[in-house]
N, C-alpha and C positions, 0 to 999 in steps of 0.2 A: 504494500500500500504506500502510495506517495505521501510525503510529508506535506503538511499545510504551512502556510505563512500567516503569522499573526501581524496585523497592522494595528498598532496602538497609537491613538492620538491623545495628546494632553488636553485637548479641547475640541469641541465640535466645530469651532471656527477654522480648524486646520483642514476640514473636509474638502473645500474647493481645490486646494493644492494636492492633497493626498489622493484624490480621484485618479490622478495620472498613474499612481502605483497600481490601482485596481485594474486599469486598462491594460497595463503591461502584464500583470499576472494572468489576466483573462486571455491575452494573446497566446500565452504559453500553456494555457489549460491548468494552471496551478490553483488549487483550492486555497481560499484565504478566509479569515474572519477579521472583522473590524470591531474595535472597542474603544471607548473613551475612558481612560484611566489617568489619574493625575499623580505625579510623584509627590505633590504637596497636599492636595485636597483628598486623595484617596490612597495614601501610601500603603496601607495594609492590603487593600485589594490589588494594587499593582504588584506588590511583593508576592502575594498568593498566586496571581496569574503567572508570574515568572517561574515560581517554584514548581508549578504544575504543568507548564507549557509542554515539556517533552513528553510527559505521560499522556497529555491530551492530544498528541499526534502532530505537534508543530515541529518544524525543522529549523526555522529561522524566525526571528522577531524583528519587525520594523517599528521604530518608535519615532513619531513626529512630535516635536515640542518647540515652543518658542520661548523667548526671554531667558529665564534662568535655565530652562531646558535640562532638567535633571532626570527626566523620564528614562531616556536610554540607559543612563548609568545605573539607575535604581533597578531596572529590569536586568541589565547585564550582571549586576552584583548578586542577583538571586537566581541565576540559571547558568547552565553550561552551554546553552545554545548560542549560536552567533546572534548578535544584536547589531542592527544597522540603524544609525541615527539620521533623521532628517531634521536639520536645524531650520526652523520656520522664520520667515522674514517678519519683522515687527515694525511698528511705526517709529519707535524711538531710536534704535540703533541699526535698522535695516537688516537684522538677523545676525549681525556680528556677535552679539551677546550669546545667542543660541548656538552659533557655530563654535565659539570658544568653549562654552559649557559642555557641548557634545563631544568635541574632539579631545579635550584635555582630561583624559581619564587616568587614574592611577594605575601603576603596574598591577597586572593580574585581573583587571576589569576592562578589557578592551571593548571599544565600540567602533565598528566600521562607520565612517561618517561620509556622507555624500554632500554635495553642494547645498547651499541655502535654497530651500524649496525644491530640492532635487528628488522628488518622489519617484519619477520614472526610473532614474538610475538606481534608486534604492530597491525597487522591485526587480530590475534586471540583475543586480548584484545578488539578491535573494535567490533568484532562479539559478544563477551560476553556482551558488553554494549548494543548492539542492542537486544540481546536475553533476556534482562530483560523484554521486552514487546513483544517478538516474540517466542512463544512456539516451532515453527518448528526449529528455530535456536538453541534453548535450547536443543532440542532432538539431533540435529546434533553434538552439543558440547559434550553432554553426550556420544554419539557414539565414538567421537574422543578420549575422556578420556578412554573409555573402550578398544579401540584399543591400546592405549599407555600401559595400564595395561597388556593386553594380550602379547604385545611385550616384556615387561620386564620379565613377568613370563616365556615366552618361552626361553629367553636368560638365565634365572636362571636355568631352566630345562636342557638346553644344557650344561651349566657349570657343573651342578651336575653330569650329565652323563659322561662328559669328564674327571672328576677327580676320577672316581671310577675304 
């Protein structure tokens, strides 16, 4: 049975950005669950989720949070599963606060961190992690890489033809 991806948001206001992760996971046929849990407002629930994630069939956790952005670290500190942090853009510091809070983890509590509002890449990274032990996903990823290559080559060809 394939592992699921957990997508945890610190707030439902993260949903418009995080929807890009759902789209990528769906392209690859990866099952996922979405929850709102807060490192600060629901810490016991966030910890319990992380502690039980592996037993509940998850293979990777994606955590989206802004501002203080402790969610990914709290989850990572309470599971052995890989955690991918999405620092969310904010009005005050444009997401730099969330980026630094997400990426600056202590030794032993790693969080893979994507760009500010980088939900699509978080999902693709989650798929790559699952593909380590899933050849079907690995083949789908190879197909995606080939499509990207073909797209760039087509654009180059169009450019070359337009300047002649």
